[in-house]
N, C-alpha and C positions, 0 to 999 in steps of 0.2 A: 456464550449463551446460546440462545436459539438460533439455528442456522437458517430456518425457513425451507430446508430441504434435507434429505437423508444422504448420508455419506455412501450408502450402498445402492443408491438410486441408479437405474440403468442410464439415465441421461448424464450423470456425473461420470460414469465409466466411459461413455461415448466421448464426452468432452475431453477426458484425460487420455483417451486412446492408449498409446503405448507407454505413456509416461508414469502411470500410477504405480507400476512396479519399482520405479526408480526413486520414489519419494516416500517419506514417512508422514502420514497425516496425523496431526494431533489436534483434537478438539478441546480447547480450554474454555472454561466457563466464565472467565473474566479477564479484563485487561491486566489487572493486578497479577493474575496467575501467569500471564505471558511475561511480565516484567520480572517476576520471581524466577522464571525458567531461564531467562536470558539477561542476567544482571549486568554483564559487562558490555552489552551491545549498545550501539548508538541508535537513538530514535530519530527518524526523519518523517515529519508530518507532511502530508500532501493535501493541500486545500487551496481554494481560490483566495483565501485571506492572506496567504503567504506573499512575500514581496520578491523573493529571488526565484528564478526559473529553475526547473528540474535539471536543465543542462548546465547551469552555473554551479550547482552544488557538487561537492567532492564526496563521492560515496566511498565507504570503507567496506572491507570484507564482512564485518559484523555490523551491518546496518539493518535495522528493522524499518520497513516502509509502513507507515501507519496511514490508512485511508479511513474516512468516515463512511457513513451510509450514503447510498446513492441519492436519497432525497434531501438529506440535511447536512451532509459533510461532517466535518469535525467542529467542535465548539469554537467559536471565534476567539474567546478568551484563551483557550489552550494554545492555539496557533500563534496569537499575538504575544503570548508569554514565552514562546519558543521560536521567534522569528529566524534566528541563526540556524535552526534545525528544521526549518519548514520550507517547502517548495511548492510551486504552482506550475501548471502547464500553461504557457502563454496562449491566450485566446483573443480573437478579434472582439472589440467592444460590441455590446448588445447581441452577442452570440451566446447561446446556452453552452454550458460545460459539456464535455464528453461524458458518456456514460461510464459507470464505475469500471467495468471490465476493460474498456478502451484506455481509460486513465492508468489503470494498473499496468497494462501492456506498454504504454509509452514510457512511464517512469522506470519500470523494471528493465526495459531494454536499454535505457540510457545508463543505468547502473551497471548492467552487464557489459555494455560497450566500454565504459570507463575502466572496469576491473579486468576484463578478459580479452578485449579485442584490440 
């Protein structure tokens, strides 16, 4: 759907620096389109409603990390219906969650660490 920014934006190019040439950006208009494109992939939902931590989960080569919006996260019912495929980043009680980009970095790095390091 709507990204809230343009893919040809100069700020995106700066943030991607030297990496944009090494990746293929695909803008899909729905979650269903993503699932149709990657039917054999495992979904891993990342949200504060999850019970297992991101470092206890075993990532596979074909794992899609699913994050919600920064302000609302994922629907609670979705995460609770998929607890074995959901993870959270441990946080101290009464402390706000990390922002979305930091959360993506933490979980993605753990997946890379498990798979490649």
